[in-house]
C-alpha positions as a printed NumPy array, in Angstrom:
array([[-12.121,  -0.947,  14.973],
       [ -8.537,  -0.169,  13.525],
       [ -8.377,  -0.7  ,   9.51 ],
       [ -4.916,  -1.803,   8.208],
       [ -4.375,  -1.163,   4.347],
       [ -1.936,  -3.872,   3.229],
       [ -0.433,  -3.488,  -0.211],
       [  2.833,  -3.992,  -2.116],
       [  4.56 ,  -4.816,  -5.299],
       [  3.012,  -6.917,  -8.044],
       [  6.5  ,  -8.47 ,  -8.474],
       [  6.648,  -9.917,  -4.947],
       [  5.129, -13.293,  -4.857],
       [  6.423, -14.671,  -1.624],
       [  5.904, -12.872,   1.517],
       [  9.132, -12.601,   4.082],
       [  8.784, -14.325,   7.568],
       [  9.282, -10.75 ,   9.014],
       [  5.864,  -9.518,   7.147],
       [  4.162, -12.616,   8.024],
       [  4.891, -11.977,  11.616],
       [  3.441,  -8.277,  11.289],
       [  0.272,  -9.647,   9.413],
       [  0.009, -12.197,  12.442],
       [ -0.087,  -9.387,  14.839],
       [ -2.664,  -7.518,  12.857],
       [ -4.483, -10.955,  13.271],
       [ -4.337, -11.254,  16.75 ],
       [ -5.367,  -7.368,  17.271],
       [ -8.434,  -8.284,  15.347],
       [ -8.08 ,  -5.353,  13.119],
       [ -9.917,  -5.122,   9.809],
       [ -7.724,  -5.784,   6.827],
       [ -8.187,  -3.823,   3.625],
       [ -6.478,  -5.512,   0.552],
       [ -6.54 ,  -5.125,  -3.089],
       [ -7.168,  -7.565,  -5.819],
       [ -3.787,  -7.839,  -7.717],
       [ -1.562, -10.533,  -8.129],
       [  1.771, -10.34 ,  -6.233],
       [  1.626,  -9.084,  -2.593],
       [ -2.153,  -8.539,  -2.762],
       [ -3.078, -12.149,  -3.763],
       [ -0.134, -13.717,  -1.303],
       [ -1.484, -11.711,   1.432],
       [ -5.104, -13.043,   0.626],
       [ -3.677, -16.629,   0.521],
       [ -2.107, -16.136,   3.953],
       [ -5.192, -14.718,   5.444],
       [ -7.299, -17.614,   3.985],
       [ -4.787, -20.254,   5.507],
       [ -5.415, -18.526,   9.094],
       [ -9.155, -18.426,   8.329],
       [ -9.172, -14.826,   8.954],
       [-12.353, -13.239,   7.98 ],
       [-11.967,  -9.564,   9.097],
       [-10.981,  -8.734,   5.516],
       [-12.324,  -6.455,   2.566],
       [-11.15 ,  -6.942,  -0.93 ],
       [-11.094,  -3.463,  -3.01 ],
       [-11.522,  -3.646,  -6.792],
       [-12.622,  -1.984,  -9.679],
       [-14.769,  -3.246, -12.145],
       [-17.691,  -5.753, -11.894],
       [-15.755,  -8.115,  -9.79 ],
       [-12.141,  -8.702,  -8.076],
       [ -9.273, -10.188, -10.045],
       [ -8.472, -12.189,  -6.888],
       [-10.685, -12.901,  -3.966],
       [ -9.119, -16.12 ,  -2.601],
       [-11.195, -16.085,   0.702],
       [-14.543, -15.006,  -0.727],
       [-14.517, -11.943,   1.506],
       [-16.794,  -8.904,   1.351],
       [-15.741,  -6.843,  -1.743],
       [-15.871,  -3.01 ,  -1.943],
       [-16.198,  -2.06 ,  -5.598],
       [-14.94 ,   1.386,  -6.431],
       [-16.412,   3.242,  -9.305],
       [-14.157,   5.045, -11.71 ],
       [-14.636,   6.72 , -15.265],
       [-10.79 ,   5.824, -16.198],
       [-10.286,   3.383, -19.002],
       [-10.166,  -0.282, -17.774],
       [ -6.858,  -1.734, -17.55 ],
       [ -4.884,   1.637, -17.28 ],
       [ -2.899,   2.803, -14.127],
       [ -5.394,   5.287, -13.165],
       [ -8.271,   2.62 , -13.57 ],
       [ -6.626,   0.548, -10.773],
       [ -5.159,   3.393,  -8.679],
       [ -8.658,   4.572,  -7.744],
       [ -9.27 ,   1.473,  -5.356],
       [ -6.02 ,   2.306,  -3.794],
       [ -6.596,   5.73 ,  -3.16 ],
       [-10.111,   4.615,  -1.636],
       [ -8.261,   2.192,   0.653],
       [ -5.886,   4.908,   1.9  ],
       [ -9.064,   6.987,   2.728],
       [-10.772,   4.151,   4.385],
       [ -7.816,   2.929,   6.595],
       [ -6.254,   4.024,   9.87 ],
       [ -2.566,   2.543,   9.007],
       [ -0.852,   1.185,   6.009],
       [  1.63 ,  -1.926,   5.858],
       [  3.649,  -1.917,   2.466],
       [  5.617,  -4.546,   1.024],
       [  8.041,  -3.019,  -1.588],
       [ 10.537,  -4.049,  -3.924],
       [ 12.138,  -0.31 ,  -4.264],
       [ 10.702,   0.   ,  -7.818],
       [  7.011,  -0.573,  -7.799],
       [  5.5  ,   3.241,  -8.229],
       [  2.176,   1.956,  -7.153],
       [  3.387,   0.86 ,  -3.868],
       [  5.288,   4.149,  -3.37 ],
       [  2.083,   5.941,  -4.437],
       [  0.273,   4.455,  -1.583],
       [  2.799,   5.463,   0.92 ],
       [  2.489,   9.011,  -0.555],
       [ -1.482,   9.01 ,  -0.352],
       [ -1.202,   7.855,   3.313],
       [  1.29 ,  10.7  ,   4.27 ],
       [ -0.83 ,  13.295,   2.453],
       [ -3.659,  12.166,   4.684],
       [ -1.652,  12.312,   7.931],
       [ -1.731,   8.355,   8.302],
       [  1.357,   6.199,   9.145],
       [  2.778,   3.572,   7.12 ],
       [  5.355,   0.739,   7.974],
       [  6.968,  -0.165,   4.724],
       [  8.829,  -3.383,   4.338],
       [ 11.817,  -2.906,   1.903],
       [ 11.946,  -6.375,   0.568],
       [ 15.487,  -6.202,  -0.716],
       [ 17.03 ,  -4.903,   2.383],
       [ 14.789,  -7.016,   4.746],
       [ 13.908,  -4.186,   6.952],
       [ 10.924,  -1.839,   7.969],
       [ 11.061,   1.88 ,   7.424],
       [  8.543,   3.983,   9.275],
       [  6.79 ,   6.926,   7.239],
       [  5.091,   9.112,   9.524],
       [  6.47 ,  12.414,   8.211],
       [  8.761,  13.577,   5.458],
       [ 11.995,  12.432,   6.83 ],
       [ 10.59 ,   9.08 ,   6.732],
       [  9.633,   9.377,   3.225],
       [ 13.015,  10.679,   2.296],
       [ 14.652,   7.936,   4.041],
       [ 12.532,   5.384,   2.18 ],
       [ 13.473,   6.796,  -0.997],
       [ 17.31 ,   6.085,  -0.336],
       [ 16.549,   2.644,  -1.016],
       [ 15.857,   3.232,  -4.481],
       [ 18.33 ,   3.104,  -7.433],
       [ 19.006,   6.598,  -9.208],
       [ 16.996,   5.334, -12.209],
       [ 14.   ,   4.037, -10.151],
       [ 13.737,   7.428,  -8.342],
       [ 13.808,   9.26 , -11.621],
       [ 11.199,   6.978, -13.147],
       [  8.943,   7.371,  -9.823],
       [  9.498,  11.319,  -9.994],
       [  8.296,  11.306, -13.7  ],
       [  5.19 ,   9.247, -12.911],
       [  4.306,  10.274,  -9.368],
       [  6.19 ,  13.967,  -9.103],
       [  7.467,  12.624,  -5.882],
       [  9.872,  15.642,  -5.622],
       [  6.781,  18.199,  -6.086],
       [  4.844,  16.169,  -3.421],
       [  7.69 ,  16.392,  -0.928],
       [  7.994,  20.079,  -1.291],
       [  4.227,  20.553,  -1.109],
       [  4.315,  18.5  ,   2.187],
       [  7.069,  20.507,   3.549],
       [  5.314,  23.774,   2.757],
       [  2.317,  22.545,   4.76 ],
       [  4.22 ,  21.479,   7.46 ],
       [  6.047,  25.018,   7.602],
       [  2.497,  26.806,   7.84 ],
       [  1.932,  24.91 ,  10.907],
       [  4.753,  26.809,  12.745]])
């Protein structure tokens, strides 16, 4: 059974009809959906899945219980030694979802470094993501470095600098390019 990791920006509260159509396709296929417990896209996806009585869902969280589990689905608690409430504390569950999934569906505001980090994690594991750029209302496929570079063109210069400072995006791109060149 295929597993799809759905994630996105915490600032996005309403899912675009184009995203809902993709989620409908995932539901129709009966895929397992892996979703986090944050506000924003995570909780909006949970609301949508509950409204469709979809039960093939796992909610990932750090800590003793999820912040959101609207459908009371099975929970996968991810252990971490990171300080509760920090970025590292919450990122560990996203990394676990990127390991456990087959594909990613990301809903992105072009600023969220958390969502961008998930795309990078998937790419580093040779897994595809489909990223909905909420601002432009388009999907970008990230299957390789060129897809990631195309995705980054949607960011403002300020947002890209901020993401690079937090995530070392340019270093990761160079590392991925070096890995690819070793294959040939």
